[in-house]
C-alpha positions in Angstrom: 0.0 0.0 0.0 2.8 2.4 0.8 4.4 1.7 -2.6 1.1 2.4 -4.3 0.8 5.7 -2.5 4.4 6.6 -3.4 3.8 5.8 -7.1 0.6 7.9 -7.2 2.3 10.8 -5.3 5.3 10.7 -7.7 3.1 10.6 -10.7 1.1 13.6 -9.5 4.3 15.5 -8.7 5.8 14.8 -12.1 2.6 15.8 -14.0 2.3 19.0 -11.9 5.9 20.0 -12.7 5.5 19.3 -16.4 2.2 21.2 -16.6 3.6 24.2 -14.6 6.7 24.7 -16.6 6.8 28.2 -18.0 6.7 28.3 -21.8 8.6 30.6 -24.2 5.3 32.2 -25.1 4.6 33.1 -21.5 8.1 34.4 -20.7 8.1 36.5 -23.9 4.8 38.0 -23.0 6.1 38.8 -19.5 9.3 40.3 -20.8 7.5 42.5 -23.4 4.8 43.7 -21.1 4.5 47.3 -19.9 3.3 46.0 -16.6 5.9 46.2 -13.9 4.9 43.0 -12.2 5.1 41.1 -15.5 8.6 42.6 -16.1 9.6 41.5 -12.6 8.3 38.0 -13.3 10.4 37.9 -16.5 13.6 39.0 -14.7 13.0 36.7 -11.7 12.6 33.7 -14.0 15.8 34.6 -15.9 17.7 35.2 -12.7 16.5 31.8 -11.4 18.0 30.1 -14.5 21.2 32.0 -14.1 21.4 31.1 -10.4 20.8 27.4 -11.2 23.5 27.4 -13.8 25.9 29.1 -11.5 25.2 26.5 -8.8 25.8 23.6 -11.2 29.0 25.2 -12.5 30.3 25.4 -8.9 29.7 21.7 -8.6 31.7 21.0 -11.8 33.3 23.7 -13.9 32.6 21.8 -17.1 28.9 22.4 -16.5 29.4 26.1 -17.0 27.6 27.3 -20.2 27.7 31.1 -19.8 30.0 33.6 -18.2 28.1 36.9 -17.7 30.6 39.6 -16.9 30.4 40.8 -13.3 30.3 44.4 -14.3 28.6 46.4 -17.0 25.8 44.0 -17.9 22.4 45.2 -16.7 19.3 43.2 -15.8 17.4 45.0 -18.6 20.1 44.0 -21.1 19.9 40.4 -20.0 16.1 40.5 -20.4 16.4 42.0 -23.9 18.9 39.4 -24.9 16.5 36.6 -23.9 13.5 38.3 -25.4 15.3 38.8 -28.7 16.3 35.1 -28.8 12.8 34.0 -28.2 11.4 36.3 -30.9 14.1 35.2 -33.4 13.3 31.5 -32.6 9.5 31.2 -32.4 9.3 27.5 -33.4 9.9 26.4 -29.8 7.9 28.9 -27.9 5.3 26.4 -26.8 8.0 24.3 -25.0 9.5 24.9 -21.5 11.7 28.0 -21.8 14.5 27.3 -19.3 16.8 25.8 -22.0 16.2 28.7 -24.3 17.2 31.2 -21.6 20.4 29.3 -21.0 21.1 29.0 -24.7 20.5 32.6 -25.4 22.8 33.8 -22.7 25.5 31.2 -23.5 25.6 32.4 -27.1 26.1 36.1 -26.1 28.3 35.4 -23.0 30.2 32.2 -23.8 32.9 31.0 -21.3 36.4 31.1 -22.6 38.0 27.7 -22.9 41.7 27.6 -21.9 44.1 25.5 -23.7 44.3 23.0 -20.8 40.5 22.6 -20.7 40.3 22.1 -24.4 42.8 19.2 -24.3 40.8 17.3 -21.6 
């Protein structure tokens, strides 16, 4: 009985997380909105992706996909980079957007690979 409950709970949890994933359409509408709360939602989501990537790269440096400069890059600039990528790539807007956020920022802010890293 405990196993059955665990399976049901896990299934519900997985279906909830899949259905609650933010899509590219939703993030783009938040980022382009004139409403301050929607803009804040856009920035918060992007910052969450950046923070997650930073945490993973601390665990293992090869997991680092983007290297945003510590100075000179504004939150508004980051938001515009992501929004431009989403507008330029509309074919996947109906999918979860976290990968697109990571991809857009890693294209603009790639990490430099040192000679030692490229040989490994």
